N, C-alpha and C positions, 0 to 999 in steps of 0.2 A: 753506340755506347763508347765512352772514353776508353775503356779497357781494350776495345777491339782495334784501336788505332795503332798502326805501326809507328813506334816511337821515333821522333825526330832527334837530330843532334841539336846542341845548343851553342850559341856564341855569346861571348861577353865583350862588350865595347869598353876597352880599358886603356884608351889612348890619350885621354884628356889631361890638361895641366892641373886642374883643381885649384885655380887661382884664389878662390874665396876661402880656401883652407890653409893658405899660407900663414905662418912659416912652416907648418907641418909638411906641406907638399914641395918644399924647396929641395928636399933630399929623399922624400918618400913619395912614390906615385900614389895618387888618390885611391886606387883599389886596395892598396896595402895599409891605408890608414886604419888604426884600430878603433873599433866601437866596442867598448868593454874588453873582453878577452880575445876577440877575434877581429880580423881585418874584414873590410867590406866584401872583398872577393871570396873570402873563405865562407862567409854566410851564404853567398850566392852558390858556391859549389855544394854546400850542405843542402840547400834548398833544391837545386836541380837534381842532385842524387836522390833525394827523398822521393821525387816524382818520377824516377826511372831514367833520368838522363845521365848516362855514364860516359858519354863522349862529348867533350867540351873543347871549343876552339876559342882561344883568347886573342882578341885583336888588340895588340899592344903598340904603343907609340912612345910617349914621354916616359923616360926612365924604364924602358922596356926590359933592360938587362936585370933590374932588380925584381921585376915581376917573374921573369923566367927562372931566376935563381931561387926565388922563394917557393914557387909552385912546383917547379920541376916537371916531371912526367905526369904528376897527379896521382901516382900510386899511393902516396901516404894519405890521400883523401878517398881512395877506393874508386877513382875515375881515371880516364885517359885524357890528358890535356895536350893539345898541340897549339901552335902559335902561328899567327900571321902578323908580321910587323910592318909598320910604316916608317919610312926614313924621314918624312916630313909630315907636318900636320895636314890631315886630309879631311877632317870633319867626320861626323858619324856616317854620312852617306858615302863619302870617299873611302872610309875605312872598310865599309861593307863591299864596295865595288872592288877594292883591293883583294877581297876574299871571294870574288865572284865565281871562281872555279869551284869552290866548295859549295856555294849556294846553288849552283847549277846542277851539281850531281847528287843533290839530296832532295827528296820529295817535299819535305817540310823542314825548315830551320827555325828554332825558337831563339830569339835575340833579346838580350837584356842590357840596358844601360849600366855602365860600370859603377854608378853611384847609388843604385837602388837596392835597398834591403827589403825583401818581401817573402811571403810564403804562399802567395796566391797560386792556384792550380793552373800551370801553363798548358796542361793537356786540353783544357777547354778552348784555348786559342787554336791549338792544332786541329781539334774537331771542327771548329767554326770555319777556318780558312779552307779546310779540305771539303767539308760537306756543302759549302755554298759556292765553291769554285771561284774564290776570291784570289787576289794577288797577295794581300796582307790583311792581318787582323791585329788591332791594338787592344791592349788591356786598359780599361778605363777605371779609375778609382775616384771616390768622392773627394771633393776639395775640403781640406781642413783649414778653417780660418786661421790666419796667423795672429789674429787679434781677438779680444773679448767682444762679444756681440751684445748690444744693448737693445732691449725692448722698451719703447717709450710710449706713454699714455697719449690719448687722442689730443690732449691739450698741449702736448710737447713740453710738459713741465716736470714730469716725474718718470723715473726709471722704474718699470714694473717687473723687469726680469733681467738677469745678467747671466750669460753663458760664456765661460772661459774657453776660447778656441774650439768652438763646436765643429763637428763634421757637417758640412753643408751638402745634403744629399740632392739638392736641386741643381748642383753644379758638379760636372765630371771633368777630370783632367787626364791627360796622357800619363799612364803609369810607367812608361819606359820599358814595357815588356811586349814583344811582338812575335807573331808567327808569319813566316814568309814562305812563299812558293818560289821555285826557280825563276819565274817571270819577273820577280822584283829586280833582278839585275838590269833589265832593260830600262828601268826607271831611275837607276842610281846615278848620281853625278860623279865625275872624277874627283872633284873637290866640293866641299860644302856639306851641310847637315841635312839629313833625310827629312827632318821635320819641316824644313823650308823648301825642299825640292820635290822629292818623290811623293810624300804624303799628300800635299795639296793636289798634285796631278792625279793620283789614285782616287782621291775623294771626288774630284770632278768627273771621273769616269765610272763612278759607282763600283770601284774595285777594292775599297778599303772598309773592312768590317770592324766591329767593336764587340767586346765582351765586357760587361760591367761586373766589377767585383766589390762586394760590400765589405767595408772594414769597420768593426769586426764582422765576421769571424776571422777574416784574413788580416794580416799585418802588412803595412806598406809605409816606407819612409825613404825619401830621397835625401842623401847626405851631401849637402851643398855648403854648409857653414859650420862653424865651431858650435853654434847653438844646436844644430841638428845632431851633431855628435853626442852632445850632452843629453839631449832629449831621447835619442835612440837607445843610448846605454841604459837609461832609467826604464824606458818602456819595455825593452827586451828582458830586463831583469824581472820586471813586474809580471810578465806573461810566461816566465819560465823558459826563456830562450826563444829563438826564432820559430821553432816547430812546436813550442809549448802551447800555442793558442789553437792548435788544430786538434780536434777531438778524434778524427780518423783520417786515414789516407785517402 
């Protein structure tokens, strides 16, 4: 049962440039960009704390001083925050490798990309990676179409249905939330992204698990563009905040 698992610590990958959010990210690091009343990383801290993760490690790079200044020790959020910084861009895999000593001394580490706002239950990832003796488990979420989908009649002359940006449950994407065992360090590159290096190798060796999360009831949004910011602000307001769509813990 999930409640019987010894809780892991969490890491937030917060080193990216956020180029598609410029000019906002010329002076503000992407994790500190506001979505409504809170920054992306503050939503993440709120979410992690809700599920019992009170020890968080922020892997910071671009404009790291502003992230450290804003979050501090984490006491104002009711958590403990420490930092591992990179002096040059390392990619997601390299950033994790840079934090290898922390990964090695913890039984399980939950990791989230710094541009994801979600309330999915990360304890399910911890349970999966531990119970099946995997190296890593990925959260998968259904693909939301960026476009309206047309249903066309057999004669290809009439539109019989129109769905505006539906969720496509036949397609699943990487949700940017992971659970890692210490063995992950052996697969991490010094430079480069984990999605292009470690994950393909783990998949080829049957060491990469997956947990599917249906949305709703969970909420998931990757903040990559200005349009994402606008959409996320409206969506979070509609569901009563990040945790508002959850009926129970």
